[in-house]
SEKOL-478931 format. One line per field, with one value per residue (C-alpha): residue in one letter; residue number from 0; x, y, z. Coordinates in Angstrom, 3 decimals, decimal comma, m for minus. Layout:
<pts>
type = A_...
seq = NUM_...
c1 = X_...
c2 = Y_...
c3 = Z_...
</pts>
This chain:
<pts>
type = M_G_S_V_Y_D_R_V_K_V_I_V_V_K_E_L_K_V_D_E_S_E_V_S_P_A_A_D_F_V_Q_L_K_T_E_T_W_D_M_E_L_L_L_I_A_L_E_E_E_F_S_I_E_I_S_Y_E_E_S_G_R_L_Y_V_S_S_I_G_D_V_V_A_C_I_E_R_L_L_A_E_Q_E_A_A
seq = 0_1_2_3_4_5_6_7_8_9_10_11_12_13_14_15_16_17_18_19_20_21_22_23_24_25_26_27_28_29_30_31_32_33_34_35_36_37_38_39_40_41_42_43_44_45_46_47_48_49_50_51_52_53_54_55_56_57_58_59_60_61_62_63_64_65_66_67_68_69_70_71_72_73_74_75_76_77_78_79_80_81_82_83
c1 = 119,469_121,352_122,409_119,821_120,903_120,596_117,115_116,025_117,364_115,343_112,179_112,809_113,307_110,144_107,846_108,995_109,538_112,936_116,043_118,459_121,227_119,284_119,313_122,320_122,794_122,995_119,896_116,952_113,275_112,875_115,481_113,586_110,400_108,555_104,899_103,353_101,291_104,343_106,261_103,468_103,501_107,296_107,206_104,581_106,737_109,783_107,839_106,720_110,174_111,942_109,073_109,336_106,996_107,965_106,244_104,270_106,916_109,720_107,915_107,593_111,337_112,113_110,088_112,661_115,705_118,084_118,157_121,089_118,939_116,243_118,821_120,145_116,600_115,861_119,159_118,353_114,841_116,197_118,810_116,096_114,053_117,004_117,728_114,127
c2 = 123,538_126,208_126,311_126,744_130,378_131,070_129,558_131,464_134,705_134,284_133,654_136,587_138,966_137,702_137,507_140,645_142,653_143,883_144,554_141,645_143,904_144,255_140,510_139,060_136,468_139,292_141,158_140,811_141,065_144,260_145,937_144,648_146,226_142,927_143,010_140,042_138,965_139,171_136,967_134,401_134,290_134,009_131,067_129,314_129,808_128,438_125,407_124,691_125,215_122,925_120,486_121,193_122,223_125,189_124,992_127,878_128,363_128,336_130,812_133,253_133,124_133,535_136,741_138,545_136,815_137,209_135,600_133,522_132,228_131,195_129,353_127,573_126,601_125,174_123,276_121,773_120,765_119,203_117,261_116,013_114,836_112,960_111,307_110,127
c3 = 101,701_103,673_107,280_110,011_110,387_106,651_106,539_109,659_108,189_104,997_107,013_109,370_106,436_104,740_107,776_109,607_106,431_107,558_105,524_105,328_106,696_109,980_110,612_112,425_115,163_117,729_116,512_118,858_118,126_120,136_117,901_114,883_116,298_116,237_117,248_119,054_116,040_113,765_116,186_116,176_112,374_112,401_114,805_112,681_109,579_111,424_112,648_109,089_107,576_110,032_110,791_114,521_117,292_119,453_122,836_124,279_126,997_124,455_122,206_125,110_125,714_122,027_121,799_123,950_122,516_119,611_116,193_117,447_120,314_117,854_115,746_118,857_119,863_116,411_116,327_119,752_118,657_115,467_117,449_119,828_116,839_115,399_118,738_119,144
</pts>
């Protein structure tokens, strides 16, 4: 199993149908021309991959964030799960 970033990158490429070279920690979803529905599908895929639940509030923030922000969010949620 790869790093959180590597796993997120694979899912972003698959779900958003973008070239792998376009995906970096600094890339944001506006740059990737992500539509609302695509973002919803991406978040569902991320929740399934990492066995987490991304809140409605959090998902709204992630829509206007970068790939790095998504990775940080997932790492935080995973750490919270481990601590519980």
